[in-house]
C-alpha positions in Angstrom: 168.3 128.4 51.5 165.0 125.8 51.8 163.8 127.5 55.5 163.9 131.0 53.8 161.6 130.1 50.9 158.2 129.5 52.0 157.6 125.9 50.2 159.0 126.0 46.8 157.5 122.8 46.1 154.1 124.4 46.8 155.1 127.8 45.1 155.8 125.5 41.9 152.6 123.3 42.2 150.3 126.6 42.6 152.2 127.2 39.0 151.6 124.4 37.6 148.1 124.2 38.5 147.1 127.6 37.1 146.5 128.9 40.2 148.8 132.0 39.7 147.1 134.3 42.9 148.3 131.3 45.3 151.9 131.0 43.7 152.1 135.1 43.2 151.5 135.7 47.2 153.9 132.7 48.0 156.7 133.9 45.6 156.1 137.7 47.1 156.4 136.4 50.9 159.5 134.4 50.1 161.1 137.2 48.1 160.2 139.3 51.1 161.9 136.8 53.6 164.7 136.2 51.9 165.6 139.9 51.3 164.9 140.8 55.2 167.2 137.7 55.7 170.4 137.6 53.5 170.2 141.2 51.7 168.7 142.0 48.3 172.3 141.5 46.5 172.1 137.9 47.1 171.6 135.1 44.1 169.0 134.1 45.7 167.2 137.0 46.1 167.9 137.1 42.0 166.4 134.1 41.5 163.4 135.0 43.6 162.8 137.8 41.0 163.6 135.4 38.2 160.6 133.1 39.3 158.2 135.9 39.8 159.1 137.7 36.3 158.2 133.9 35.1 155.5 133.8 37.0 153.8 136.7 35.3 155.1 135.7 31.8 153.0 133.0 32.0 150.0 135.1 33.0 150.7 137.2 29.9 151.8 140.0 32.0 154.7 141.0 30.3 155.1 144.8 31.6 155.0 143.4 35.2 157.9 140.2 34.1 159.6 142.9 32.5 159.9 144.3 35.6 161.1 141.6 37.5 163.6 140.8 34.8 165.2 143.7 34.9 165.5 143.5 38.8 166.8 140.3 38.3 169.6 141.3 35.6 170.9 144.1 37.7 170.8 141.7 40.6 173.3 139.2 38.7 175.8 142.2 38.2 175.9 142.4 41.9 177.3 138.7 42.5 180.8 139.2 42.2 180.8 139.2 46.0 178.9 135.9 46.5 
């Protein structure tokens, strides 16, 4: 799934450096690519949702983090097929 993830190391590096806008852009692009390629109910998409939730939590944007965490947990309930 690496090829669908828009450079996971770069996203992590941006986040660790506090470059949240750069990280957010890559996380959102990665999520969009994964949803188109493998569908929105795939576990890799759920992991991307969780990563976005963590990014927003780290920024103190708890409302936005909650949106992504909610989608992550909903997605987890659909993993039965995987």
